[in-house]
mmCIF file of the N, C-alpha and C atoms, coordinates in Angstrom:
data_MODEL
# 
_entry.id   MODEL 
# 
loop_
_atom_site.group_PDB 
_atom_site.id 
_atom_site.type_symbol 
_atom_site.label_atom_id 
_atom_site.label_alt_id 
_atom_site.label_comp_id 
_atom_site.label_asym_id 
_atom_site.label_entity_id 
_atom_site.label_seq_id 
_atom_site.pdbx_PDB_ins_code 
_atom_site.Cartn_x 
_atom_site.Cartn_y 
_atom_site.Cartn_z 
_atom_site.occupancy 
_atom_site.B_iso_or_equiv 
_atom_site.pdbx_formal_charge 
_atom_site.auth_seq_id 
_atom_site.auth_comp_id 
_atom_site.auth_asym_id 
_atom_site.auth_atom_id 
_atom_site.pdbx_PDB_model_num 
ATOM 1   N N  . MET A 1 1  ? 108.684 129.606 69.306  1.00 0.00 ? 1  MET A N  1 
ATOM 2   C CA . MET A 1 1  ? 108.093 130.021 70.551  1.00 0.00 ? 1  MET A CA 1 
ATOM 3   C C  . MET A 1 1  ? 108.007 128.805 71.481  1.00 0.00 ? 1  MET A C  1 
ATOM 4   N N  . SER A 1 2  ? 108.989 128.671 72.362  1.00 0.00 ? 2  SER A N  1 
ATOM 5   C CA . SER A 1 2  ? 108.981 127.543 73.289  1.00 0.00 ? 2  SER A CA 1 
ATOM 6   C C  . SER A 1 2  ? 108.425 127.994 74.640  1.00 0.00 ? 2  SER A C  1 
ATOM 7   N N  . THR A 1 3  ? 107.840 127.046 75.320  1.00 0.00 ? 3  THR A N  1 
ATOM 8   C CA . THR A 1 3  ? 107.307 127.356 76.651  1.00 0.00 ? 3  THR A CA 1 
ATOM 9   C C  . THR A 1 3  ? 108.301 126.877 77.687  1.00 0.00 ? 3  THR A C  1 
ATOM 10  N N  . LYS A 1 4  ? 108.440 127.656 78.706  1.00 0.00 ? 4  LYS A N  1 
ATOM 11  C CA . LYS A 1 4  ? 109.383 127.331 79.763  1.00 0.00 ? 4  LYS A CA 1 
ATOM 12  C C  . LYS A 1 4  ? 108.650 126.527 80.842  1.00 0.00 ? 4  LYS A C  1 
ATOM 13  N N  . PRO A 1 5  ? 109.201 125.369 81.261  1.00 0.00 ? 5  PRO A N  1 
ATOM 14  C CA . PRO A 1 5  ? 108.526 124.589 82.301  1.00 0.00 ? 5  PRO A CA 1 
ATOM 15  C C  . PRO A 1 5  ? 108.567 125.321 83.639  1.00 0.00 ? 5  PRO A C  1 
ATOM 16  N N  . PRO A 1 6  ? 107.612 125.047 84.498  1.00 0.00 ? 6  PRO A N  1 
ATOM 17  C CA . PRO A 1 6  ? 107.606 125.718 85.799  1.00 0.00 ? 6  PRO A CA 1 
ATOM 18  C C  . PRO A 1 6  ? 108.793 125.246 86.638  1.00 0.00 ? 6  PRO A C  1 
ATOM 19  N N  . PRO A 1 7  ? 109.229 126.069 87.568  1.00 0.00 ? 7  PRO A N  1 
ATOM 20  C CA . PRO A 1 7  ? 110.356 125.673 88.417  1.00 0.00 ? 7  PRO A CA 1 
ATOM 21  C C  . PRO A 1 7  ? 109.936 124.529 89.352  1.00 0.00 ? 7  PRO A C  1 
ATOM 22  N N  . PRO A 1 8  ? 110.889 123.712 89.793  1.00 0.00 ? 8  PRO A N  1 
ATOM 23  C CA . PRO A 1 8  ? 110.541 122.625 90.710  1.00 0.00 ? 8  PRO A CA 1 
ATOM 24  C C  . PRO A 1 8  ? 110.070 123.181 92.048  1.00 0.00 ? 8  PRO A C  1 
ATOM 25  N N  . PRO A 1 9  ? 109.268 122.421 92.771  1.00 0.00 ? 9  PRO A N  1 
ATOM 26  C CA . PRO A 1 9  ? 108.782 122.914 94.061  1.00 0.00 ? 9  PRO A CA 1 
ATOM 27  C C  . PRO A 1 9  ? 109.935 123.079 95.047  1.00 0.00 ? 9  PRO A C  1 
ATOM 28  N N  . ARG A 1 10 ? 109.786 124.031 95.916  1.00 0.00 ? 10 ARG A N  1 
ATOM 29  C CA . ARG A 1 10 ? 110.811 124.294 96.921  1.00 0.00 ? 10 ARG A CA 1 
ATOM 30  C C  . ARG A 1 10 ? 110.746 123.237 98.013  1.00 0.00 ? 10 ARG A C  1 
ATOM 31  N N  . LYS A 1 11 ? 111.919 122.836 98.443  1.00 0.00 ? 11 LYS A N  1 
ATOM 32  C CA . LYS A 1 11 ? 111.984 121.864 99.531  1.00 0.00 ? 11 LYS A CA 1 
ATOM 33  C C  . LYS A 1 11 ? 111.913 122.616 100.850 1.00 0.00 ? 11 LYS A C  1 
ATOM 34  N N  . SER A 1 12 ? 111.030 122.169 101.687 1.00 0.00 ? 12 SER A N  1 
ATOM 35  C CA . SER A 1 12 ? 110.834 122.819 102.973 1.00 0.00 ? 12 SER A CA 1 
ATOM 36  C C  . SER A 1 12 ? 111.380 121.921 104.076 1.00 0.00 ? 12 SER A C  1 
ATOM 37  N N  . THR A 1 13 ? 111.999 122.506 105.060 1.00 0.00 ? 13 THR A N  1 
ATOM 38  C CA . THR A 1 13 ? 112.492 121.736 106.196 1.00 0.00 ? 13 THR A CA 1 
ATOM 39  C C  . THR A 1 13 ? 111.382 121.519 107.215 1.00 0.00 ? 13 THR A C  1 
ATOM 40  N N  . LYS A 1 14 ? 110.327 122.261 107.094 1.00 0.00 ? 14 LYS A N  1 
ATOM 41  C CA . LYS A 1 14 ? 109.204 122.159 108.014 1.00 0.00 ? 14 LYS A CA 1 
ATOM 42  C C  . LYS A 1 14 ? 108.150 121.232 107.403 1.00 0.00 ? 14 LYS A C  1 
ATOM 43  N N  . THR A 1 15 ? 107.648 120.276 108.190 1.00 0.00 ? 15 THR A N  1 
ATOM 44  C CA . THR A 1 15 ? 106.605 119.378 107.697 1.00 0.00 ? 15 THR A CA 1 
ATOM 45  C C  . THR A 1 15 ? 105.279 119.735 108.347 1.00 0.00 ? 15 THR A C  1 
ATOM 46  N N  . ASN A 1 16 ? 104.212 119.401 107.682 1.00 0.00 ? 16 ASN A N  1 
ATOM 47  C CA . ASN A 1 16 ? 102.874 119.670 108.197 1.00 0.00 ? 16 ASN A CA 1 
ATOM 48  C C  . ASN A 1 16 ? 102.250 118.429 108.825 1.00 0.00 ? 16 ASN A C  1 
ATOM 49  N N  . LYS A 1 17 ? 103.041 117.407 109.040 1.00 0.00 ? 17 LYS A N  1 
ATOM 50  C CA . LYS A 1 17 ? 102.496 116.140 109.531 1.00 0.00 ? 17 LYS A CA 1 
ATOM 51  C C  . LYS A 1 17 ? 102.278 116.126 111.037 1.00 0.00 ? 17 LYS A C  1 
ATOM 52  N N  . GLY A 1 18 ? 102.961 116.929 111.757 1.00 0.00 ? 18 GLY A N  1 
ATOM 53  C CA . GLY A 1 18 ? 102.801 116.935 113.197 1.00 0.00 ? 18 GLY A CA 1 
ATOM 54  C C  . GLY A 1 18 ? 103.674 115.882 113.858 1.00 0.00 ? 18 GLY A C  1 
ATOM 55  N N  . GLU A 1 19 ? 103.529 115.757 115.149 1.00 0.00 ? 19 GLU A N  1 
ATOM 56  C CA . GLU A 1 19 ? 104.317 114.806 115.925 1.00 0.00 ? 19 GLU A CA 1 
ATOM 57  C C  . GLU A 1 19 ? 103.708 113.413 115.835 1.00 0.00 ? 19 GLU A C  1 
ATOM 58  N N  . PRO A 1 20 ? 104.528 112.373 115.854 1.00 0.00 ? 20 PRO A N  1 
ATOM 59  C CA . PRO A 1 20 ? 103.970 111.019 115.841 1.00 0.00 ? 20 PRO A CA 1 
ATOM 60  C C  . PRO A 1 20 ? 103.275 110.717 117.164 1.00 0.00 ? 20 PRO A C  1 
ATOM 61  N N  . PRO A 1 21 ? 102.313 109.791 117.165 1.00 0.00 ? 21 PRO A N  1 
ATOM 62  C CA . PRO A 1 21 ? 101.615 109.473 118.410 1.00 0.00 ? 21 PRO A CA 1 
ATOM 63  C C  . PRO A 1 21 ? 102.535 108.751 119.392 1.00 0.00 ? 21 PRO A C  1 
ATOM 64  N N  . ALA A 1 22 ? 102.174 108.823 120.644 1.00 0.00 ? 22 ALA A N  1 
ATOM 65  C CA . ALA A 1 22 ? 102.935 108.117 121.667 1.00 0.00 ? 22 ALA A CA 1 
ATOM 66  C C  . ALA A 1 22 ? 102.762 106.614 121.475 1.00 0.00 ? 22 ALA A C  1 
ATOM 67  N N  . ILE A 1 23 ? 103.704 105.841 121.981 1.00 0.00 ? 23 ILE A N  1 
ATOM 68  C CA . ILE A 1 23 ? 103.661 104.388 121.792 1.00 0.00 ? 23 ILE A CA 1 
ATOM 69  C C  . ILE A 1 23 ? 102.390 103.788 122.378 1.00 0.00 ? 23 ILE A C  1 
ATOM 70  N N  . ASP A 1 24 ? 101.932 104.283 123.518 1.00 0.00 ? 24 ASP A N  1 
ATOM 71  C CA . ASP A 1 24 ? 100.723 103.724 124.131 1.00 0.00 ? 24 ASP A CA 1 
ATOM 72  C C  . ASP A 1 24 ? 99.453  104.119 123.376 1.00 0.00 ? 24 ASP A C  1 
ATOM 73  N N  . GLU A 1 25 ? 99.541  105.071 122.454 1.00 0.00 ? 25 GLU A N  1 
ATOM 74  C CA . GLU A 1 25 ? 98.382  105.480 121.667 1.00 0.00 ? 25 GLU A CA 1 
ATOM 75  C C  . GLU A 1 25 ? 98.286  104.744 120.326 1.00 0.00 ? 25 GLU A C  1 
ATOM 76  N N  . THR A 1 26 ? 99.328  104.042 119.948 1.00 0.00 ? 26 THR A N  1 
ATOM 77  C CA . THR A 1 26 ? 99.322  103.344 118.661 1.00 0.00 ? 26 THR A CA 1 
ATOM 78  C C  . THR A 1 26 ? 98.571  102.032 118.773 1.00 0.00 ? 26 THR A C  1 
ATOM 79  N N  . LYS A 1 27 ? 98.077  101.569 117.619 1.00 0.00 ? 27 LYS A N  1 
ATOM 80  C CA . LYS A 1 27 ? 97.366  100.294 117.592 1.00 0.00 ? 27 LYS A CA 1 
ATOM 81  C C  . LYS A 1 27 ? 98.373  99.159  117.714 1.00 0.00 ? 27 LYS A C  1 
ATOM 82  N N  . SER A 1 28 ? 97.921  98.073  118.269 1.00 0.00 ? 28 SER A N  1 
ATOM 83  C CA . SER A 1 28 ? 98.787  96.901  118.381 1.00 0.00 ? 28 SER A CA 1 
ATOM 84  C C  . SER A 1 28 ? 98.521  95.984  117.192 1.00 0.00 ? 28 SER A C  1 
ATOM 85  N N  . ASN A 1 29 ? 98.781  96.480  115.989 1.00 0.00 ? 29 ASN A N  1 
ATOM 86  C CA . ASN A 1 29 ? 98.490  95.715  114.788 1.00 0.00 ? 29 ASN A CA 1 
ATOM 87  C C  . ASN A 1 29 ? 99.649  94.831  114.355 1.00 0.00 ? 29 ASN A C  1 
ATOM 88  N N  . LEU A 1 30 ? 100.711 94.805  115.107 1.00 0.00 ? 30 LEU A N  1 
ATOM 89  C CA . LEU A 1 30 ? 101.845 93.974  114.755 1.00 0.00 ? 30 LEU A CA 1 
ATOM 90  C C  . LEU A 1 30 ? 101.895 92.679  115.559 1.00 0.00 ? 30 LEU A C  1 
ATOM 91  N N  . GLU A 1 31 ? 100.903 92.446  116.379 1.00 0.00 ? 31 GLU A N  1 
ATOM 92  C CA . GLU A 1 31 ? 100.879 91.224  117.173 1.00 0.00 ? 31 GLU A CA 1 
ATOM 93  C C  . GLU A 1 31 ? 100.529 90.043  116.284 1.00 0.00 ? 31 GLU A C  1 
ATOM 94  N N  . LYS A 1 32 ? 101.212 88.940  116.512 1.00 0.00 ? 32 LYS A N  1 
ATOM 95  C CA . LYS A 1 32 ? 100.963 87.734  115.734 1.00 0.00 ? 32 LYS A CA 1 
ATOM 96  C C  . LYS A 1 32 ? 99.848  86.932  116.394 1.00 0.00 ? 32 LYS A C  1 
ATOM 97  N N  . PRO A 1 33 ? 99.053  86.205  115.593 1.00 0.00 ? 33 PRO A N  1 
ATOM 98  C CA . PRO A 1 33 ? 98.031  85.349  116.190 1.00 0.00 ? 33 PRO A CA 1 
ATOM 99  C C  . PRO A 1 33 ? 98.682  84.177  116.923 1.00 0.00 ? 33 PRO A C  1 
ATOM 100 N N  . GLU A 1 34 ? 97.998  83.669  117.913 1.00 0.00 ? 34 GLU A N  1 
ATOM 101 C CA . GLU A 1 34 ? 98.488  82.520  118.661 1.00 0.00 ? 34 GLU A CA 1 
ATOM 102 C C  . GLU A 1 34 ? 98.555  81.299  117.751 1.00 0.00 ? 34 GLU A C  1 
ATOM 103 N N  . PRO A 1 35 ? 99.496  80.393  117.979 1.00 0.00 ? 35 PRO A N  1 
ATOM 104 C CA . PRO A 1 35 ? 99.534  79.164  117.176 1.00 0.00 ? 35 PRO A CA 1 
ATOM 105 C C  . PRO A 1 35 ? 98.229  78.387  117.328 1.00 0.00 ? 35 PRO A C  1 
ATOM 106 N N  . GLY A 1 36 ? 97.691  77.924  116.231 1.00 0.00 ? 36 GLY A N  1 
ATOM 107 C CA . GLY A 1 36 ? 96.424  77.203  116.252 1.00 0.00 ? 36 GLY A CA 1 
ATOM 108 C C  . GLY A 1 36 ? 95.211  78.096  116.101 1.00 0.00 ? 36 GLY A C  1 
ATOM 109 N N  . GLU A 1 37 ? 95.401  79.394  116.209 1.00 0.00 ? 37 GLU A N  1 
ATOM 110 C CA . GLU A 1 37 ? 94.296  80.340  116.047 1.00 0.00 ? 37 GLU A CA 1 
ATOM 111 C C  . GLU A 1 37 ? 93.992  80.496  114.561 1.00 0.00 ? 37 GLU A C  1 
ATOM 112 N N  . SER A 1 38 ? 92.727  80.638  114.236 1.00 0.00 ? 38 SER A N  1 
ATOM 113 C CA . SER A 1 38 ? 92.331  80.769  112.834 1.00 0.00 ? 38 SER A CA 1 
ATOM 114 C C  . SER A 1 38 ? 92.760  82.116  112.269 1.00 0.00 ? 38 SER A C  1 
ATOM 115 N N  . ALA A 1 39 ? 93.176  82.077  111.006 1.00 0.00 ? 39 ALA A N  1 
ATOM 116 C CA . ALA A 1 39 ? 93.540  83.295  110.279 1.00 0.00 ? 39 ALA A CA 1 
ATOM 117 C C  . ALA A 1 39 ? 92.978  83.176  108.871 1.00 0.00 ? 39 ALA A C  1 
ATOM 118 N N  . ASN A 1 40 ? 92.671  84.310  108.252 1.00 0.00 ? 40 ASN A N  1 
ATOM 119 C CA . ASN A 1 40 ? 92.112  84.302  106.902 1.00 0.00 ? 40 ASN A CA 1 
ATOM 120 C C  . ASN A 1 40 ? 93.184  83.982  105.874 1.00 0.00 ? 40 ASN A C  1 
ATOM 121 N N  . LEU A 1 41 ? 92.772  83.220  104.863 1.00 0.00 ? 41 LEU A N  1 
ATOM 122 C CA . LEU A 1 41 ? 93.623  82.900  103.723 1.00 0.00 ? 41 LEU A CA 1 
ATOM 123 C C  . LEU A 1 41 ? 92.801  83.229  102.493 1.00 0.00 ? 41 LEU A C  1 
ATOM 124 N N  . ASN A 1 42 ? 93.088  84.351  101.866 1.00 0.00 ? 42 ASN A N  1 
ATOM 125 C CA . ASN A 1 42 ? 92.261  84.835  100.758 1.00 0.00 ? 42 ASN A CA 1 
ATOM 126 C C  . ASN A 1 42 ? 93.010  84.753  99.443  1.00 0.00 ? 42 ASN A C  1 
ATOM 127 N N  . PHE A 1 43 ? 92.394  84.086  98.474  1.00 0.00 ? 43 PHE A N  1 
ATOM 128 C CA . PHE A 1 43 ? 92.917  84.050  97.121  1.00 0.00 ? 43 PHE A CA 1 
ATOM 129 C C  . PHE A 1 43 ? 91.781  83.743  96.169  1.00 0.00 ? 43 PHE A C  1 
ATOM 130 N N  . LYS A 1 44 ? 91.978  84.064  94.909  1.00 0.00 ? 44 LYS A N  1 
ATOM 131 C CA . LYS A 1 44 ? 90.931  83.880  93.899  1.00 0.00 ? 44 LYS A CA 1 
ATOM 132 C C  . LYS A 1 44 ? 91.179  82.604  93.114  1.00 0.00 ? 44 LYS A C  1 
ATOM 133 N N  . VAL A 1 45 ? 90.089  81.898  92.806  1.00 0.00 ? 45 VAL A N  1 
ATOM 134 C CA . VAL A 1 45 ? 90.111  80.714  91.952  1.00 0.00 ? 45 VAL A CA 1 
ATOM 135 C C  . VAL A 1 45 ? 88.969  80.849  90.957  1.00 0.00 ? 45 VAL A C  1 
ATOM 136 N N  . SER A 1 46 ? 88.985  80.000  89.943  1.00 0.00 ? 46 SER A N  1 
ATOM 137 C CA . SER A 1 46 ? 87.902  80.059  88.960  1.00 0.00 ? 46 SER A CA 1 
ATOM 138 C C  . SER A 1 46 ? 86.609  79.569  89.598  1.00 0.00 ? 46 SER A C  1 
ATOM 139 N N  . ALA A 1 47 ? 85.494  79.979  89.042  1.00 0.00 ? 47 ALA A N  1 
ATOM 140 C CA . ALA A 1 47 ? 84.184  79.577  89.561  1.00 0.00 ? 47 ALA A CA 1 
ATOM 141 C C  . ALA A 1 47 ? 84.016  78.066  89.465  1.00 0.00 ? 47 ALA A C  1 
ATOM 142 N N  . GLU A 1 48 ? 84.531  77.468  88.393  1.00 0.00 ? 48 GLU A N  1 
ATOM 143 C CA . GLU A 1 48 ? 84.422  76.016  88.218  1.00 0.00 ? 48 GLU A CA 1 
ATOM 144 C C  . GLU A 1 48 ? 85.220  75.275  89.295  1.00 0.00 ? 48 GLU A C  1 
ATOM 145 N N  . PHE A 1 49 ? 86.438  75.756  89.590  1.00 0.00 ? 49 PHE A N  1 
ATOM 146 C CA . PHE A 1 49 ? 87.245  75.132  90.638  1.00 0.00 ? 49 PHE A CA 1 
ATOM 147 C C  . PHE A 1 49 ? 86.558  75.250  91.993  1.00 0.00 ? 49 PHE A C  1 
ATOM 148 N N  . LYS A 1 50 ? 85.998  76.409  92.275  1.00 0.00 ? 50 LYS A N  1 
ATOM 149 C CA . LYS A 1 50 ? 85.307  76.620  93.551  1.00 0.00 ? 50 LYS A CA 1 
ATOM 150 C C  . LYS A 1 50 ? 84.171  75.624  93.716  1.00 0.00 ? 50 LYS A C  1 
ATOM 151 N N  . LYS A 1 51 ? 83.392  75.445  92.653  1.00 0.00 ? 51 LYS A N  1 
ATOM 152 C CA . LYS A 1 51 ? 82.266  74.514  92.698  1.00 0.00 ? 51 LYS A CA 1 
ATOM 153 C C  . LYS A 1 51 ? 82.763  73.088  92.910  1.00 0.00 ? 51 LYS A C  1 
ATOM 154 N N  . ASP A 1 52 ? 83.785  72.682  92.153  1.00 0.00 ? 52 ASP A N  1 
ATOM 155 C CA . ASP A 1 52 ? 84.337  71.332  92.285  1.00 0.00 ? 52 ASP A CA 1 
ATOM 156 C C  . ASP A 1 52 ? 84.917  71.095  93.675  1.00 0.00 ? 52 ASP A C  1 
ATOM 157 N N  . PHE A 1 53 ? 85.605  72.086  94.225  1.00 0.00 ? 53 PHE A N  1 
ATOM 158 C CA . PHE A 1 53 ? 86.203  71.955  95.551  1.00 0.00 ? 53 PHE A CA 1 
ATOM 159 C C  . PHE A 1 53 ? 85.125  71.819  96.618  1.00 0.00 ? 53 PHE A C  1 
ATOM 160 N N  . LYS A 1 54 ? 84.068  72.592  96.483  1.00 0.00 ? 54 LYS A N  1 
ATOM 161 C CA . LYS A 1 54 ? 82.954  72.544  97.428  1.00 0.00 ? 54 LYS A CA 1 
ATOM 162 C C  . LYS A 1 54 ? 82.274  71.174  97.382  1.00 0.00 ? 54 LYS A C  1 
ATOM 163 N N  . ILE A 1 55 ? 82.075  70.645  96.175  1.00 0.00 ? 55 ILE A N  1 
ATOM 164 C CA . ILE A 1 55 ? 81.457  69.323  96.009  1.00 0.00 ? 55 ILE A CA 1 
ATOM 165 C C  . ILE A 1 55 ? 82.360  68.247  96.601  1.00 0.00 ? 55 ILE A C  1 
ATOM 166 N N  . ALA A 1 56 ? 83.673  68.358  96.372  1.00 0.00 ? 56 ALA A N  1 
ATOM 167 C CA . ALA A 1 56 ? 84.611  67.376  96.920  1.00 0.00 ? 56 ALA A CA 1 
ATOM 168 C C  . ALA A 1 56 ? 84.569  67.375  98.442  1.00 0.00 ? 56 ALA A C  1 
ATOM 169 N N  . ALA A 1 57 ? 84.514  68.542  99.057  1.00 0.00 ? 57 ALA A N  1 
ATOM 170 C CA . ALA A 1 57 ? 84.444  68.619  100.517 1.00 0.00 ? 57 ALA A CA 1 
ATOM 171 C C  . ALA A 1 57 ? 83.158  67.978  101.024 1.00 0.00 ? 57 ALA A C  1 
ATOM 172 N N  . ALA A 1 58 ? 82.051  68.236  100.357 1.00 0.00 ? 58 ALA A N  1 
ATOM 173 C CA . ALA A 1 58 ? 80.776  67.642  100.765 1.00 0.00 ? 58 ALA A CA 1 
ATOM 174 C C  . ALA A 1 58 ? 80.795  66.131  100.570 1.00 0.00 ? 58 ALA A C  1 
ATOM 175 N N  . THR A 1 59 ? 81.418  65.660  99.498  1.00 0.00 ? 59 THR A N  1 
ATOM 176 C CA . THR A 1 59 ? 81.504  64.225  99.223  1.00 0.00 ? 59 THR A CA 1 
ATOM 177 C C  . THR A 1 59 ? 82.269  63.505  100.327 1.00 0.00 ? 59 THR A C  1 
ATOM 178 N N  . TYR A 1 60 ? 83.361  64.110  100.802 1.00 0.00 ? 60 TYR A N  1 
ATOM 179 C CA . TYR A 1 60 ? 84.167  63.495  101.857 1.00 0.00 ? 60 TYR A CA 1 
ATOM 180 C C  . TYR A 1 60 ? 83.654  63.829  103.251 1.00 0.00 ? 60 TYR A C  1 
ATOM 181 N N  . GLY A 1 61 ? 82.582  64.590  103.344 1.00 0.00 ? 61 GLY A N  1 
ATOM 182 C CA . GLY A 1 61 ? 81.965  64.900  104.636 1.00 0.00 ? 61 GLY A CA 1 
ATOM 183 C C  . GLY A 1 61 ? 82.825  65.774  105.521 1.00 0.00 ? 61 GLY A C  1 
ATOM 184 N N  . CYS A 1 62 ? 83.521  66.724  104.931 1.00 0.00 ? 62 CYS A N  1 
ATOM 185 C CA . CYS A 1 62 ? 84.340  67.629  105.727 1.00 0.00 ? 62 CYS A CA 1 
ATOM 186 C C  . CYS A 1 62 ? 84.136  69.056  105.223 1.00 0.00 ? 62 CYS A C  1 
ATOM 187 N N  . THR A 1 63 ? 84.659  69.994  105.982 1.00 0.00 ? 63 THR A N  1 
ATOM 188 C CA . THR A 1 63 ? 84.564  71.387  105.555 1.00 0.00 ? 63 THR A CA 1 
ATOM 189 C C  . THR A 1 63 ? 85.629  71.656  104.495 1.00 0.00 ? 63 THR A C  1 
ATOM 190 N N  . GLN A 1 64 ? 85.487  72.764  103.813 1.00 0.00 ? 64 GLN A N  1 
ATOM 191 C CA . GLN A 1 64 ? 86.472  73.134  102.802 1.00 0.00 ? 64 GLN A CA 1 
ATOM 192 C C  . GLN A 1 64 ? 87.836  73.405  103.439 1.00 0.00 ? 64 GLN A C  1 
ATOM 193 N N  . VAL A 1 65 ? 87.831  73.940  104.645 1.00 0.00 ? 65 VAL A N  1 
ATOM 194 C CA . VAL A 1 65 ? 89.085  74.193  105.357 1.00 0.00 ? 65 VAL A CA 1 
ATOM 195 C C  . VAL A 1 65 ? 89.774  72.871  105.673 1.00 0.00 ? 65 VAL A C  1 
ATOM 196 N N  . GLU A 1 66 ? 89.001  71.899  106.186 1.00 0.00 ? 66 GLU A N  1 
ATOM 197 C CA . GLU A 1 66 ? 89.579  70.592  106.501 1.00 0.00 ? 66 GLU A CA 1 
ATOM 198 C C  . GLU A 1 66 ? 90.136  69.918  105.254 1.00 0.00 ? 66 GLU A C  1 
ATOM 199 N N  . LEU A 1 67 ? 89.411  70.010  104.143 1.00 0.00 ? 67 LEU A N  1 
ATOM 200 C CA . LEU A 1 67 ? 89.879  69.412  102.896 1.00 0.00 ? 67 LEU A CA 1 
ATOM 201 C C  . LEU A 1 67 ? 91.176  70.076  102.438 1.00 0.00 ? 67 LEU A C  1 
ATOM 202 N N  . LEU A 1 68 ? 91.249  71.391  102.503 1.00 0.00 ? 68 LEU A N  1 
ATOM 203 C CA . LEU A 1 68 ? 92.469  72.091  102.114 1.00 0.00 ? 68 LEU A CA 1 
ATOM 204 C C  . LEU A 1 68 ? 93.633  71.678  103.007 1.00 0.00 ? 68 LEU A C  1 
ATOM 205 N N  . GLN A 1 69 ? 93.393  71.540  104.310 1.00 0.00 ? 69 GLN A N  1 
ATOM 206 C CA . GLN A 1 69 ? 94.451  71.127  105.228 1.00 0.00 ? 69 GLN A CA 1 
ATOM 207 C C  . GLN A 1 69 ? 94.914  69.705  104.927 1.00 0.00 ? 69 GLN A C  1 
ATOM 208 N N  . ARG A 1 70 ? 93.977  68.797  104.630 1.00 0.00 ? 70 ARG A N  1 
ATOM 209 C CA . ARG A 1 70 ? 94.340  67.420  104.279 1.00 0.00 ? 70 ARG A CA 1 
ATOM 210 C C  . ARG A 1 70 ? 95.175  67.388  103.003 1.00 0.00 ? 70 ARG A C  1 
ATOM 211 N N  . ILE A 1 71 ? 94.731  68.135  102.006 1.00 0.00 ? 71 ILE A N  1 
ATOM 212 C CA . ILE A 1 71 ? 95.451  68.166  100.731 1.00 0.00 ? 71 ILE A CA 1 
ATOM 213 C C  . ILE A 1 71 ? 96.851  68.730  100.927 1.00 0.00 ? 71 ILE A C  1 
ATOM 214 N N  . PHE A 1 72 ? 96.982  69.797  101.696 1.00 0.00 ? 72 PHE A N  1 
ATOM 215 C CA . PHE A 1 72 ? 98.288  70.408  101.922 1.00 0.00 ? 72 PHE A CA 1 
ATOM 216 C C  . PHE A 1 72 ? 99.204  69.465  102.691 1.00 0.00 ? 72 PHE A C  1 
ATOM 217 N N  . LYS A 1 73 ? 98.669  68.784  103.700 1.00 0.00 ? 73 LYS A N  1 
ATOM 218 C CA . LYS A 1 73 ? 99.466  67.822  104.469 1.00 0.00 ? 73 LYS A CA 1 
ATOM 219 C C  . LYS A 1 73 ? 99.961  66.705  103.556 1.00 0.00 ? 73 LYS A C  1 
ATOM 220 N N  . PHE A 1 74 ? 99.069  66.153  102.733 1.00 0.00 ? 74 PHE A N  1 
ATOM 221 C CA . PHE A 1 74 ? 99.448  65.098  101.793 1.00 0.00 ? 74 PHE A CA 1 
ATOM 222 C C  . PHE A 1 74 ? 100.530 65.599  100.838 1.00 0.00 ? 74 PHE A C  1 
ATOM 223 N N  . TRP A 1 75 ? 100.357 66.804  100.327 1.00 0.00 ? 75 TRP A N  1 
ATOM 224 C CA . TRP A 1 75 ? 101.311 67.371  99.375  1.00 0.00 ? 75 TRP A CA 1 
ATOM 225 C C  . TRP A 1 75 ? 102.689 67.558  100.005 1.00 0.00 ? 75 TRP A C  1 
ATOM 226 N N  . THR A 1 76 ? 102.735 68.086  101.243 1.00 0.00 ? 76 THR A N  1 
ATOM 227 C CA . THR A 1 76 ? 104.032 68.317  101.889 1.00 0.00 ? 76 THR A CA 1 
ATOM 228 C C  . THR A 1 76 ? 104.725 67.004  102.223 1.00 0.00 ? 76 THR A C  1 
ATOM 229 N N  . GLU A 1 77 ? 103.968 65.970  102.571 1.00 0.00 ? 77 GLU A N  1 
ATOM 230 C CA . GLU A 1 77 ? 104.568 64.673  102.889 1.00 0.00 ? 77 GLU A CA 1 
ATOM 231 C C  . GLU A 1 77 ? 105.096 63.968  101.645 1.00 0.00 ? 77 GLU A C  1 
ATOM 232 N N  . ASN A 1 78 ? 104.531 64.244  100.485 1.00 0.00 ? 78 ASN A N  1 
ATOM 233 C CA . ASN A 1 78 ? 104.910 63.541  99.265  1.00 0.00 ? 78 ASN A CA 1 
ATOM 234 C C  . ASN A 1 78 ? 105.788 64.357  98.325  1.00 0.00 ? 78 ASN A C  1 
ATOM 235 N N  . GLN A 1 79 ? 106.169 65.551  98.730  1.00 0.00 ? 79 GLN A N  1 
ATOM 236 C CA . GLN A 1 79 ? 107.076 66.352  97.909  1.00 0.00 ? 79 GLN A CA 1 
ATOM 237 C C  . GLN A 1 79 ? 108.508 65.931  98.208  1.00 0.00 ? 79 GLN A C  1 
ATOM 238 N N  . GLY A 1 80 ? 109.268 65.644  97.207  1.00 0.00 ? 80 GLY A N  1 
ATOM 239 C CA . GLY A 1 80 ? 110.660 65.309  97.166  1.00 0.00 ? 80 GLY A CA 1 
ATOM 240 C C  . GLY A 1 80 ? 111.379 64.996  98.388  1.00 0.00 ? 80 GLY A C  1 
# 
């Protein structure tokens, strides 16, 4: 006694999505930020690294952003 699988769904030429919005009604989410404008950089690190990085920034008297920028600049200048 085998069971027969249901038939595949019928393909319809008609969609229920409606018409796309006009260009002037769409959001301008594709615009790039101006050069020099701040943008978020989100990534996860261990809690211990976060604490050490925060202490290092305070030790050198700069913000965490400034420390990251200094480290990245040093790294790019000294890479191969």
